TORKOL-4160 file (C-alpha; in steps of 0.2 Angstrom, whole numbers, padded with zeros to 4 digits, m for minus):
301
<pt num="1" X="0787" Y="0865" Z="0402"/>
<pt num="2" X="0781" Y="0849" Z="0411"/>
<pt num="3" X="0763" Y="0853" Z="0407"/>
<pt num="4" X="0768" Y="0855" Z="0388"/>
<pt num="5" X="0778" Y="0838" Z="0389"/>
<pt num="6" X="0763" Y="0829" Z="0397"/>
<pt num="7" X="0750" Y="0836" Z="0384"/>
<pt num="8" X="0760" Y="0836" Z="0368"/>
<pt num="9" X="0777" Y="0827" Z="0371"/>
<pt num="10" X="0771" Y="0812" Z="0361"/>
<pt num="11" X="0769" Y="0822" Z="0345"/>
<pt num="12" X="0784" Y="0824" Z="0334"/>
<pt num="13" X="0791" Y="0822" Z="0316"/>
<pt num="14" X="0793" Y="0803" Z="0318"/>
<pt num="15" X="0778" Y="0799" Z="0329"/>
<pt num="16" X="0773" Y="0783" Z="0320"/>
<pt num="17" X="0791" Y="0776" Z="0321"/>
<pt num="18" X="0792" Y="0765" Z="0337"/>
<pt num="19" X="0811" Y="0766" Z="0337"/>
<pt num="20" X="0812" Y="0785" Z="0337"/>
<pt num="21" X="0812" Y="0793" Z="0354"/>
<pt num="22" X="0797" Y="0804" Z="0358"/>
<pt num="23" X="0800" Y="0823" Z="0361"/>
<pt num="24" X="0795" Y="0820" Z="0380"/>
<pt num="25" X="0810" Y="0808" Z="0382"/>
<pt num="26" X="0823" Y="0822" Z="0377"/>
<pt num="27" X="0824" Y="0835" Z="0391"/>
<pt num="28" X="0832" Y="0847" Z="0378"/>
<pt num="29" X="0820" Y="0845" Z="0364"/>
<pt num="30" X="0808" Y="0859" Z="0369"/>
<pt num="31" X="0822" Y="0871" Z="0372"/>
<pt num="32" X="0828" Y="0867" Z="0354"/>
<pt num="33" X="0811" Y="0871" Z="0347"/>
<pt num="34" X="0811" Y="0887" Z="0356"/>
<pt num="35" X="0828" Y="0892" Z="0350"/>
<pt num="36" X="0821" Y="0889" Z="0332"/>
<pt num="37" X="0808" Y="0902" Z="0336"/>
<pt num="38" X="0820" Y="0915" Z="0343"/>
<pt num="39" X="0817" Y="0932" Z="0337"/>
<pt num="40" X="0800" Y="0927" Z="0329"/>
<pt num="41" X="0782" Y="0929" Z="0337"/>
<pt num="42" X="0771" Y="0915" Z="0330"/>
<pt num="43" X="0756" Y="0922" Z="0340"/>
<pt num="44" X="0758" Y="0939" Z="0331"/>
<pt num="45" X="0758" Y="0930" Z="0314"/>
<pt num="46" X="0742" Y="0920" Z="0319"/>
<pt num="47" X="0733" Y="0936" Z="0326"/>
<pt num="48" X="0738" Y="0945" Z="0310"/>
<pt num="49" X="0730" Y="0931" Z="0299"/>
<pt num="50" X="0715" Y="0931" Z="0310"/>
<pt num="51" X="0712" Y="0949" Z="0307"/>
<pt num="52" X="0714" Y="0947" Z="0288"/>
<pt num="53" X="0702" Y="0933" Z="0289"/>
<pt num="54" X="0689" Y="0943" Z="0298"/>
<pt num="55" X="0690" Y="0957" Z="0286"/>
<pt num="56" X="0688" Y="0945" Z="0271"/>
<pt num="57" X="0673" Y="0938" Z="0279"/>
<pt num="58" X="0665" Y="0955" Z="0282"/>
<pt num="59" X="0667" Y="0959" Z="0264"/>
<pt num="60" X="0660" Y="0942" Z="0259"/>
<pt num="61" X="0645" Y="0943" Z="0271"/>
<pt num="62" X="0641" Y="0961" Z="0265"/>
<pt num="63" X="0641" Y="0955" Z="0246"/>
<pt num="64" X="0631" Y="0939" Z="0250"/>
<pt num="65" X="0619" Y="0943" Z="0264"/>
<pt num="66" X="0607" Y="0929" Z="0259"/>
<pt num="67" X="0620" Y="0915" Z="0260"/>
<pt num="68" X="0632" Y="0921" Z="0273"/>
<pt num="69" X="0624" Y="0914" Z="0288"/>
<pt num="70" X="0622" Y="0896" Z="0281"/>
<pt num="71" X="0640" Y="0897" Z="0275"/>
<pt num="72" X="0646" Y="0903" Z="0292"/>
<pt num="73" X="0638" Y="0888" Z="0300"/>
<pt num="74" X="0646" Y="0876" Z="0287"/>
<pt num="75" X="0663" Y="0883" Z="0290"/>
<pt num="76" X="0661" Y="0882" Z="0309"/>
<pt num="77" X="0656" Y="0864" Z="0307"/>
<pt num="78" X="0671" Y="0860" Z="0296"/>
<pt num="79" X="0683" Y="0868" Z="0308"/>
<pt num="80" X="0676" Y="0858" Z="0322"/>
<pt num="81" X="0677" Y="0842" Z="0312"/>
<pt num="82" X="0696" Y="0846" Z="0309"/>
<pt num="83" X="0699" Y="0849" Z="0327"/>
<pt num="84" X="0691" Y="0833" Z="0332"/>
<pt num="85" X="0701" Y="0823" Z="0319"/>
<pt num="86" X="0717" Y="0830" Z="0326"/>
<pt num="87" X="0712" Y="0826" Z="0343"/>
<pt num="88" X="0708" Y="0808" Z="0338"/>
<pt num="89" X="0725" Y="0807" Z="0329"/>
<pt num="90" X="0734" Y="0814" Z="0344"/>
<pt num="91" X="0727" Y="0800" Z="0355"/>
<pt num="92" X="0731" Y="0787" Z="0343"/>
<pt num="93" X="0749" Y="0793" Z="0342"/>
<pt num="94" X="0749" Y="0793" Z="0361"/>
<pt num="95" X="0745" Y="0774" Z="0360"/>
<pt num="96" X="0761" Y="0772" Z="0349"/>
<pt num="97" X="0771" Y="0780" Z="0363"/>
<pt num="98" X="0764" Y="0768" Z="0376"/>
<pt num="99" X="0769" Y="0753" Z="0364"/>
<pt num="100" X="0786" Y="0760" Z="0363"/>
<pt num="101" X="0788" Y="0760" Z="0382"/>
<pt num="102" X="0783" Y="0742" Z="0382"/>
<pt num="103" X="0796" Y="0738" Z="0369"/>
<pt num="104" X="0809" Y="0748" Z="0379"/>
<pt num="105" X="0805" Y="0738" Z="0394"/>
<pt num="106" X="0806" Y="0722" Z="0385"/>
<pt num="107" X="0823" Y="0727" Z="0378"/>
<pt num="108" X="0829" Y="0730" Z="0396"/>
<pt num="109" X="0823" Y="0713" Z="0402"/>
<pt num="110" X="0830" Y="0704" Z="0387"/>
<pt num="111" X="0846" Y="0714" Z="0386"/>
<pt num="112" X="0845" Y="0717" Z="0367"/>
<pt num="113" X="0844" Y="0736" Z="0367"/>
<pt num="114" X="0837" Y="0743" Z="0350"/>
<pt num="115" X="0837" Y="0726" Z="0342"/>
<pt num="116" X="0820" Y="0724" Z="0350"/>
<pt num="117" X="0813" Y="0735" Z="0337"/>
<pt num="118" X="0817" Y="0722" Z="0323"/>
<pt num="119" X="0804" Y="0711" Z="0331"/>
<pt num="120" X="0785" Y="0711" Z="0327"/>
<pt num="121" X="0774" Y="0712" Z="0342"/>
<pt num="122" X="0769" Y="0694" Z="0341"/>
<pt num="123" X="0788" Y="0689" Z="0340"/>
<pt num="124" X="0792" Y="0699" Z="0355"/>
<pt num="125" X="0779" Y="0691" Z="0365"/>
<pt num="126" X="0786" Y="0674" Z="0361"/>
<pt num="127" X="0803" Y="0679" Z="0365"/>
<pt num="128" X="0797" Y="0686" Z="0382"/>
<pt num="129" X="0789" Y="0669" Z="0385"/>
<pt num="130" X="0806" Y="0660" Z="0382"/>
<pt num="131" X="0808" Y="0657" Z="0363"/>
<pt num="132" X="0826" Y="0659" Z="0359"/>
<pt num="133" X="0830" Y="0675" Z="0349"/>
<pt num="134" X="0836" Y="0673" Z="0331"/>
<pt num="135" X="0852" Y="0684" Z="0330"/>
<pt num="136" X="0854" Y="0680" Z="0311"/>
<pt num="137" X="0836" Y="0686" Z="0307"/>
<pt num="138" X="0839" Y="0702" Z="0318"/>
<pt num="139" X="0855" Y="0705" Z="0309"/>
<pt num="140" X="0847" Y="0703" Z="0292"/>
<pt num="141" X="0832" Y="0715" Z="0296"/>
<pt num="142" X="0844" Y="0728" Z="0303"/>
<pt num="143" X="0854" Y="0728" Z="0287"/>
<pt num="144" X="0839" Y="0729" Z="0276"/>
<pt num="145" X="0832" Y="0743" Z="0287"/>
<pt num="146" X="0849" Y="0753" Z="0285"/>
<pt num="147" X="0848" Y="0751" Z="0266"/>
<pt num="148" X="0830" Y="0758" Z="0266"/>
<pt num="149" X="0836" Y="0772" Z="0277"/>
<pt num="150" X="0848" Y="0778" Z="0263"/>
<pt num="151" X="0833" Y="0781" Z="0251"/>
<pt num="152" X="0824" Y="0797" Z="0248"/>
<pt num="153" X="0807" Y="0800" Z="0255"/>
<pt num="154" X="0794" Y="0789" Z="0246"/>
<pt num="155" X="0782" Y="0796" Z="0234"/>
<pt num="156" X="0765" Y="0802" Z="0242"/>
<pt num="157" X="0755" Y="0790" Z="0230"/>
<pt num="158" X="0761" Y="0773" Z="0224"/>
<pt num="159" X="0751" Y="0763" Z="0212"/>
<pt num="160" X="0757" Y="0745" Z="0206"/>
<pt num="161" X="0772" Y="0736" Z="0211"/>
<pt num="162" X="0786" Y="0747" Z="0218"/>
<pt num="163" X="0804" Y="0744" Z="0218"/>
<pt num="164" X="0811" Y="0758" Z="0229"/>
<pt num="165" X="0829" Y="0755" Z="0224"/>
<pt num="166" X="0826" Y="0756" Z="0205"/>
<pt num="167" X="0815" Y="0771" Z="0208"/>
<pt num="168" X="0829" Y="0780" Z="0219"/>
<pt num="169" X="0841" Y="0776" Z="0205"/>
<pt num="170" X="0831" Y="0785" Z="0192"/>
<pt num="171" X="0837" Y="0803" Z="0189"/>
<pt num="172" X="0820" Y="0808" Z="0183"/>
<pt num="173" X="0810" Y="0800" Z="0196"/>
<pt num="174" X="0794" Y="0808" Z="0202"/>
<pt num="175" X="0792" Y="0812" Z="0221"/>
<pt num="176" X="0774" Y="0814" Z="0221"/>
<pt num="177" X="0766" Y="0800" Z="0212"/>
<pt num="178" X="0772" Y="0783" Z="0204"/>
<pt num="179" X="0761" Y="0772" Z="0194"/>
<pt num="180" X="0770" Y="0756" Z="0188"/>
<pt num="181" X="0755" Y="0747" Z="0180"/>
<pt num="182" X="0757" Y="0743" Z="0162"/>
<pt num="183" X="0741" Y="0753" Z="0158"/>
<pt num="184" X="0745" Y="0766" Z="0172"/>
<pt num="185" X="0743" Y="0784" Z="0169"/>
<pt num="186" X="0756" Y="0793" Z="0159"/>
<pt num="187" X="0762" Y="0807" Z="0170"/>
<pt num="188" X="0767" Y="0823" Z="0161"/>
<pt num="189" X="0781" Y="0834" Z="0169"/>
<pt num="190" X="0775" Y="0848" Z="0180"/>
<pt num="191" X="0783" Y="0860" Z="0168"/>
<pt num="192" X="0793" Y="0860" Z="0152"/>
<pt num="193" X="0803" Y="0875" Z="0158"/>
<pt num="194" X="0818" Y="0868" Z="0168"/>
<pt num="195" X="0818" Y="0884" Z="0179"/>
<pt num="196" X="0799" Y="0883" Z="0183"/>
<pt num="197" X="0790" Y="0872" Z="0195"/>
<pt num="198" X="0771" Y="0870" Z="0196"/>
<pt num="199" X="0761" Y="0863" Z="0211"/>
<pt num="200" X="0746" Y="0867" Z="0221"/>
<pt num="201" X="0742" Y="0885" Z="0228"/>
<pt num="202" X="0745" Y="0882" Z="0247"/>
<pt num="203" X="0745" Y="0899" Z="0254"/>
<pt num="204" X="0744" Y="0916" Z="0245"/>
<pt num="205" X="0759" Y="0928" Z="0243"/>
<pt num="206" X="0774" Y="0931" Z="0232"/>
<pt num="207" X="0791" Y="0931" Z="0239"/>
<pt num="208" X="0809" Y="0930" Z="0233"/>
<pt num="209" X="0823" Y="0921" Z="0243"/>
<pt num="210" X="0837" Y="0908" Z="0243"/>
<pt num="211" X="0833" Y="0890" Z="0244"/>
<pt num="212" X="0836" Y="0879" Z="0260"/>
<pt num="213" X="0833" Y="0861" Z="0256"/>
<pt num="214" X="0830" Y="0850" Z="0271"/>
<pt num="215" X="0827" Y="0832" Z="0272"/>
<pt num="216" X="0822" Y="0831" Z="0291"/>
<pt num="217" X="0817" Y="0844" Z="0304"/>
<pt num="218" X="0832" Y="0840" Z="0315"/>
<pt num="219" X="0842" Y="0850" Z="0303"/>
<pt num="220" X="0831" Y="0865" Z="0305"/>
<pt num="221" X="0845" Y="0875" Z="0313"/>
<pt num="222" X="0852" Y="0877" Z="0295"/>
<pt num="223" X="0837" Y="0887" Z="0290"/>
<pt num="224" X="0841" Y="0905" Z="0290"/>
<pt num="225" X="0827" Y="0919" Z="0292"/>
<pt num="226" X="0819" Y="0922" Z="0276"/>
<pt num="227" X="0825" Y="0907" Z="0266"/>
<pt num="228" X="0814" Y="0897" Z="0256"/>
<pt num="229" X="0811" Y="0880" Z="0265"/>
<pt num="230" X="0810" Y="0866" Z="0252"/>
<pt num="231" X="0806" Y="0849" Z="0259"/>
<pt num="232" X="0798" Y="0833" Z="0252"/>
<pt num="233" X="0784" Y="0834" Z="0264"/>
<pt num="234" X="0780" Y="0841" Z="0282"/>
<pt num="235" X="0771" Y="0836" Z="0297"/>
<pt num="236" X="0769" Y="0842" Z="0315"/>
<pt num="237" X="0787" Y="0841" Z="0318"/>
<pt num="238" X="0792" Y="0854" Z="0305"/>
<pt num="239" X="0780" Y="0867" Z="0312"/>
<pt num="240" X="0792" Y="0877" Z="0323"/>
<pt num="241" X="0803" Y="0880" Z="0307"/>
<pt num="242" X="0789" Y="0889" Z="0298"/>
<pt num="243" X="0790" Y="0906" Z="0306"/>
<pt num="244" X="0808" Y="0908" Z="0300"/>
<pt num="245" X="0804" Y="0903" Z="0282"/>
<pt num="246" X="0801" Y="0916" Z="0269"/>
<pt num="247" X="0790" Y="0903" Z="0260"/>
<pt num="248" X="0787" Y="0884" Z="0260"/>
<pt num="249" X="0789" Y="0872" Z="0245"/>
<pt num="250" X="0785" Y="0854" Z="0245"/>
<pt num="251" X="0786" Y="0839" Z="0233"/>
<pt num="252" X="0770" Y="0831" Z="0241"/>
<pt num="253" X="0754" Y="0839" Z="0246"/>
<pt num="254" X="0738" Y="0848" Z="0242"/>
<pt num="255" X="0728" Y="0863" Z="0248"/>
<pt num="256" X="0723" Y="0853" Z="0264"/>
<pt num="257" X="0740" Y="0846" Z="0268"/>
<pt num="258" X="0750" Y="0851" Z="0284"/>
<pt num="259" X="0762" Y="0863" Z="0275"/>
<pt num="260" X="0747" Y="0872" Z="0266"/>
<pt num="261" X="0737" Y="0873" Z="0282"/>
<pt num="262" X="0750" Y="0879" Z="0294"/>
<pt num="263" X="0757" Y="0891" Z="0281"/>
<pt num="264" X="0740" Y="0899" Z="0279"/>
<pt num="265" X="0738" Y="0901" Z="0297"/>
<pt num="266" X="0755" Y="0910" Z="0298"/>
<pt num="267" X="0753" Y="0920" Z="0282"/>
<pt num="268" X="0768" Y="0912" Z="0274"/>
<pt num="269" X="0767" Y="0909" Z="0255"/>
<pt num="270" X="0767" Y="0891" Z="0250"/>
<pt num="271" X="0767" Y="0880" Z="0235"/>
<pt num="272" X="0764" Y="0861" Z="0238"/>
<pt num="273" X="0764" Y="0846" Z="0228"/>
<pt num="274" X="0777" Y="0851" Z="0215"/>
<pt num="275" X="0782" Y="0833" Z="0212"/>
<pt num="276" X="0801" Y="0836" Z="0212"/>
<pt num="277" X="0806" Y="0852" Z="0220"/>
<pt num="278" X="0819" Y="0843" Z="0232"/>
<pt num="279" X="0827" Y="0836" Z="0216"/>
<pt num="280" X="0827" Y="0851" Z="0205"/>
<pt num="281" X="0831" Y="0865" Z="0218"/>
<pt num="282" X="0848" Y="0866" Z="0227"/>
<pt num="283" X="0853" Y="0875" Z="0242"/>
<pt num="284" X="0858" Y="0893" Z="0237"/>
<pt num="285" X="0846" Y="0894" Z="0222"/>
<pt num="286" X="0837" Y="0911" Z="0221"/>
<pt num="287" X="0819" Y="0908" Z="0218"/>
<pt num="288" X="0803" Y="0917" Z="0216"/>
<pt num="289" X="0788" Y="0909" Z="0225"/>
<pt num="290" X="0770" Y="0913" Z="0220"/>
<pt num="291" X="0759" Y="0904" Z="0233"/>
<pt num="292" X="0742" Y="0910" Z="0226"/>
<pt num="293" X="0746" Y="0904" Z="0208"/>
<pt num="294" X="0756" Y="0888" Z="0213"/>
<pt num="295" X="0772" Y="0891" Z="0205"/>
<pt num="296" X="0791" Y="0893" Z="0209"/>
<pt num="297" X="0803" Y="0901" Z="0197"/>
<pt num="298" X="0822" Y="0899" Z="0199"/>
<pt num="299" X="0830" Y="0915" Z="0195"/>
<pt num="300" X="0848" Y="0910" Z="0197"/>
<pt num="301" X="0859" Y="0896" Z="0204"/>
């Protein structure tokens, strides 16, 4: 556990937010993740998918002997590039953790607790040098932060001027893309059928189950085995929940998004980039998910 914490304890669902504790700071965090995996064997799921992938490759190579060697080399290079990218990102996130430690130490020296996170780096340096802290400014920033914290997750793509409060108040808001330009793209609804959602194929497979809509991975204990996990988007902090889900459905994403990649590795059907699944699907809805075709059909509420 100590080795895991040292190597991966800086990674988590809110790893770019300085005010959010790193998993390594919480002695109970790892146990909670292991509890989410109780009764499941992720390594067995990965091994099963690896065997399926090997069988598929053998069939492809037998049918395409002239091109298989070149394609195998290209696939290996692409996989290595992906691993390198993730290592770079991990070390960048580790840097955010170090910056957080600096802020926490400054908060102790200044006796301002979490208010330190409402200061820009340059402002914090000036306060440490003796410049008086402006409590009115801190209070104003805290209130604004609390207001923003009540909003749903922002769209994955924003084009033009964006008013988050007006967007959140719109009952027909899109959660994948917003284009507010006068000559912006006119976005058609993903489906004219109120019980049908369309997105990108994330991972093949068809499964029927009950919806469990989650806004944050900290509520993962609510996800029951076999339920359909519906979220705005996912990142590394959501990964321990995947083995328990019957399928994954997201508002934002594409075939190379986190949800799609992890779902494919585990053999879990996934539909990503639906645009508004978290708005249209409610806890308890029974749905049919087809990850290969990229659609979700609500069967009953």
